[in-house]
PyMOL CGO cylinders between C-alpha atoms (Angstrom):
from pymol import cmd
from pymol.cgo import CYLINDER

trace = [
    CYLINDER, -0.50, -25.32, 37.95, -4.04, -24.24, 37.00, 0.3, 1, 1, 1, 1, 1, 1,
    CYLINDER, -4.04, -24.24, 37.00, -3.03, -20.61, 37.30, 0.3, 1, 1, 1, 1, 1, 1,
    CYLINDER, -3.03, -20.61, 37.30, -0.06, -21.20, 35.00, 0.3, 1, 1, 1, 1, 1, 1,
    CYLINDER, -0.06, -21.20, 35.00, -2.32, -22.91, 32.44, 0.3, 1, 1, 1, 1, 1, 1,
    CYLINDER, -2.32, -22.91, 32.44, -4.86, -20.06, 32.59, 0.3, 1, 1, 1, 1, 1, 1,
    CYLINDER, -4.86, -20.06, 32.59, -2.11, -17.48, 32.18, 0.3, 1, 1, 1, 1, 1, 1,
    CYLINDER, -2.11, -17.48, 32.18, -0.68, -19.23, 29.11, 0.3, 1, 1, 1, 1, 1, 1,
    CYLINDER, -0.68, -19.23, 29.11, -4.16, -19.63, 27.61, 0.3, 1, 1, 1, 1, 1, 1,
    CYLINDER, -4.16, -19.63, 27.61, -4.93, -15.95, 28.17, 0.3, 1, 1, 1, 1, 1, 1,
    CYLINDER, -4.93, -15.95, 28.17, -1.66, -14.86, 26.59, 0.3, 1, 1, 1, 1, 1, 1,
    CYLINDER, -1.66, -14.86, 26.59, -2.19, -17.04, 23.53, 0.3, 1, 1, 1, 1, 1, 1,
    CYLINDER, -2.19, -17.04, 23.53, -5.75, -15.85, 23.03, 0.3, 1, 1, 1, 1, 1, 1,
    CYLINDER, -5.75, -15.85, 23.03, -4.82, -12.20, 23.41, 0.3, 1, 1, 1, 1, 1, 1,
    CYLINDER, -4.82, -12.20, 23.41, -2.19, -12.36, 20.67, 0.3, 1, 1, 1, 1, 1, 1,
    CYLINDER, -2.19, -12.36, 20.67, -3.37, -11.12, 17.34, 0.3, 1, 1, 1, 1, 1, 1,
    CYLINDER, -3.37, -11.12, 17.34, -1.58, -11.63, 14.04, 0.3, 1, 1, 1, 1, 1, 1,
    CYLINDER, -1.58, -11.63, 14.04, -1.45, -8.53, 11.91, 0.3, 1, 1, 1, 1, 1, 1,
    CYLINDER, -1.45, -8.53, 11.91, -3.23, -9.13, 8.64, 0.3, 1, 1, 1, 1, 1, 1,
    CYLINDER, -3.23, -9.13, 8.64, -1.33, -8.95, 5.37, 0.3, 1, 1, 1, 1, 1, 1,
    CYLINDER, -1.33, -8.95, 5.37, -3.67, -6.18, 4.17, 0.3, 1, 1, 1, 1, 1, 1,
    CYLINDER, -3.67, -6.18, 4.17, -2.72, -4.02, 7.16, 0.3, 1, 1, 1, 1, 1, 1,
    CYLINDER, -2.72, -4.02, 7.16, 0.97, -4.68, 6.61, 0.3, 1, 1, 1, 1, 1, 1,
    CYLINDER, 0.97, -4.68, 6.61, 0.70, -3.91, 2.90, 0.3, 1, 1, 1, 1, 1, 1,
    CYLINDER, 0.70, -3.91, 2.90, -1.23, -0.73, 3.66, 0.3, 1, 1, 1, 1, 1, 1,
    CYLINDER, -1.23, -0.73, 3.66, 1.54, 0.44, 6.02, 0.3, 1, 1, 1, 1, 1, 1,
    CYLINDER, 1.54, 0.44, 6.02, 4.13, -0.26, 3.33, 0.3, 1, 1, 1, 1, 1, 1,
    CYLINDER, 4.13, -0.26, 3.33, 2.11, 1.77, 0.81, 0.3, 1, 1, 1, 1, 1, 1,
    CYLINDER, 2.11, 1.77, 0.81, 2.01, 4.94, 2.91, 0.3, 1, 1, 1, 1, 1, 1,
    CYLINDER, 2.01, 4.94, 2.91, 4.49, 7.57, 1.83, 0.3, 1, 1, 1, 1, 1, 1,
    CYLINDER, 4.49, 7.57, 1.83, 5.80, 9.47, -1.17, 0.3, 1, 1, 1, 1, 1, 1,
    CYLINDER, 5.80, 9.47, -1.17, 6.13, 7.54, -4.43, 0.3, 1, 1, 1, 1, 1, 1,
    CYLINDER, 6.13, 7.54, -4.43, 7.86, 8.88, -7.51, 0.3, 1, 1, 1, 1, 1, 1,
    CYLINDER, 7.86, 8.88, -7.51, 6.79, 7.61, -10.92, 0.3, 1, 1, 1, 1, 1, 1,
    CYLINDER, 6.79, 7.61, -10.92, 9.88, 6.70, -12.94, 0.3, 1, 1, 1, 1, 1, 1,
    CYLINDER, 9.88, 6.70, -12.94, 8.21, 4.80, -15.79, 0.3, 1, 1, 1, 1, 1, 1,
    CYLINDER, 8.21, 4.80, -15.79, 4.94, 3.36, -16.96, 0.3, 1, 1, 1, 1, 1, 1,
    CYLINDER, 4.94, 3.36, -16.96, 4.01, 0.66, -19.41, 0.3, 1, 1, 1, 1, 1, 1,
    CYLINDER, 4.01, 0.66, -19.41, 1.80, -2.20, -20.34, 0.3, 1, 1, 1, 1, 1, 1,
    CYLINDER, 1.80, -2.20, -20.34, -0.95, -2.36, -22.84, 0.3, 1, 1, 1, 1, 1, 1,
    CYLINDER, -0.95, -2.36, -22.84, -0.72, -4.27, -26.08, 0.3, 1, 1, 1, 1, 1, 1,
    CYLINDER, -0.72, -4.27, -26.08, 2.75, -3.14, -27.14, 0.3, 1, 1, 1, 1, 1, 1,
    CYLINDER, 2.75, -3.14, -27.14, 4.39, -4.08, -23.80, 0.3, 1, 1, 1, 1, 1, 1,
    CYLINDER, 4.39, -4.08, -23.80, 6.74, -1.11, -23.98, 0.3, 1, 1, 1, 1, 1, 1,
    CYLINDER, 6.74, -1.11, -23.98, 8.02, 0.80, -20.95, 0.3, 1, 1, 1, 1, 1, 1,
    CYLINDER, 8.02, 0.80, -20.95, 8.08, 4.59, -21.10, 0.3, 1, 1, 1, 1, 1, 1,
    CYLINDER, 8.08, 4.59, -21.10, 10.33, 6.63, -18.79, 0.3, 1, 1, 1, 1, 1, 1,
    CYLINDER, 10.33, 6.63, -18.79, 9.15, 9.82, -17.09, 0.3, 1, 1, 1, 1, 1, 1,
    CYLINDER, 9.15, 9.82, -17.09, 11.31, 12.78, -16.16, 0.3, 1, 1, 1, 1, 1, 1,
    CYLINDER, 11.31, 12.78, -16.16, 12.51, 12.84, -12.53, 0.3, 1, 1, 1, 1, 1, 1,
    CYLINDER, 12.51, 12.84, -12.53, 10.00, 14.30, -10.06, 0.3, 1, 1, 1, 1, 1, 1,
    CYLINDER, 10.00, 14.30, -10.06, 7.46, 14.97, -12.82, 0.3, 1, 1, 1, 1, 1, 1,
    CYLINDER, 7.46, 14.97, -12.82, 4.82, 12.72, -11.22, 0.3, 1, 1, 1, 1, 1, 1,
    CYLINDER, 4.82, 12.72, -11.22, 4.69, 12.08, -7.46, 0.3, 1, 1, 1, 1, 1, 1,
    CYLINDER, 4.69, 12.08, -7.46, 1.92, 10.26, -5.60, 0.3, 1, 1, 1, 1, 1, 1,
    CYLINDER, 1.92, 10.26, -5.60, 1.52, 10.72, -1.85, 0.3, 1, 1, 1, 1, 1, 1,
    CYLINDER, 1.52, 10.72, -1.85, -0.33, 7.84, -0.16, 0.3, 1, 1, 1, 1, 1, 1,
    CYLINDER, -0.33, 7.84, -0.16, -1.64, 8.67, 3.32, 0.3, 1, 1, 1, 1, 1, 1,
    CYLINDER, -1.64, 8.67, 3.32, -2.54, 6.38, 6.23, 0.3, 1, 1, 1, 1, 1, 1,
    CYLINDER, -2.54, 6.38, 6.23, -6.21, 7.44, 6.06, 0.3, 1, 1, 1, 1, 1, 1,
    CYLINDER, -6.21, 7.44, 6.06, -6.44, 5.73, 2.64, 0.3, 1, 1, 1, 1, 1, 1,
    CYLINDER, -6.44, 5.73, 2.64, -6.37, 8.95, 0.65, 0.3, 1, 1, 1, 1, 1, 1,
    CYLINDER, -6.37, 8.95, 0.65, -3.87, 10.01, -1.97, 0.3, 1, 1, 1, 1, 1, 1,
    CYLINDER, -3.87, 10.01, -1.97, -2.65, 13.14, -3.71, 0.3, 1, 1, 1, 1, 1, 1,
    CYLINDER, -2.65, 13.14, -3.71, -1.11, 13.05, -7.19, 0.3, 1, 1, 1, 1, 1, 1,
    CYLINDER, -1.11, 13.05, -7.19, 1.29, 15.84, -8.08, 0.3, 1, 1, 1, 1, 1, 1,
    CYLINDER, 1.29, 15.84, -8.08, 2.41, 16.73, -11.60, 0.3, 1, 1, 1, 1, 1, 1,
    CYLINDER, 2.41, 16.73, -11.60, 5.35, 19.13, -11.79, 0.3, 1, 1, 1, 1, 1, 1,
    CYLINDER, 5.35, 19.13, -11.79, 4.83, 20.00, -8.11, 0.3, 1, 1, 1, 1, 1, 1,
    CYLINDER, 4.83, 20.00, -8.11, 1.14, 20.91, -8.37, 0.3, 1, 1, 1, 1, 1, 1,
    CYLINDER, 1.14, 20.91, -8.37, -1.77, 18.81, -7.13, 0.3, 1, 1, 1, 1, 1, 1,
    CYLINDER, -1.77, 18.81, -7.13, -3.37, 17.16, -10.16, 0.3, 1, 1, 1, 1, 1, 1,
    CYLINDER, -3.37, 17.16, -10.16, -5.98, 15.15, -8.27, 0.3, 1, 1, 1, 1, 1, 1,
    CYLINDER, -5.98, 15.15, -8.27, -6.88, 13.60, -4.94, 0.3, 1, 1, 1, 1, 1, 1,
    CYLINDER, -6.88, 13.60, -4.94, -9.01, 10.69, -3.89, 0.3, 1, 1, 1, 1, 1, 1,
    CYLINDER, -9.01, 10.69, -3.89, -9.31, 7.51, -1.87, 0.3, 1, 1, 1, 1, 1, 1,
    CYLINDER, -9.31, 7.51, -1.87, -7.45, 4.29, -2.55, 0.3, 1, 1, 1, 1, 1, 1,
    CYLINDER, -7.45, 4.29, -2.55, -8.20, 0.71, -1.61, 0.3, 1, 1, 1, 1, 1, 1,
    CYLINDER, -8.20, 0.71, -1.61, -5.83, -2.25, -1.68, 0.3, 1, 1, 1, 1, 1, 1,
    CYLINDER, -5.83, -2.25, -1.68, -7.08, -5.61, -2.80, 0.3, 1, 1, 1, 1, 1, 1,
    CYLINDER, -7.08, -5.61, -2.80, -6.09, -8.89, -4.37, 0.3, 1, 1, 1, 1, 1, 1,
    CYLINDER, -6.09, -8.89, -4.37, -7.01, -10.20, -7.78, 0.3, 1, 1, 1, 1, 1, 1,
    CYLINDER, -7.01, -10.20, -7.78, -6.27, -13.38, -9.62, 0.3, 1, 1, 1, 1, 1, 1,
    CYLINDER, -6.27, -13.38, -9.62, -3.89, -13.08, -12.56, 0.3, 1, 1, 1, 1, 1, 1,
    CYLINDER, -3.89, -13.08, -12.56, -5.29, -13.96, -15.97, 0.3, 1, 1, 1, 1, 1, 1,
    CYLINDER, -5.29, -13.96, -15.97, -1.95, -15.37, -17.11, 0.3, 1, 1, 1, 1, 1, 1,
]
cmd.load_cgo(trace, "trace")
């Protein structure tokens, strides 16, 4: 009985929940195509031509932004949370 209790305790303590930041980071990785952009004071949405802007997010927290198939810039990204002002 003690062995069973110790085994259950060990299994429960060894389990680790994956953080939401890690999960979100995994979902971010990949090729993203910009189809529109907007915001600002006018609130309008502007469409972009297909494949004109592509952003490649990598697992090592770096990105590459392509415009018309050529690298426009590269850098590091960081995911975070912020409180909405609305």
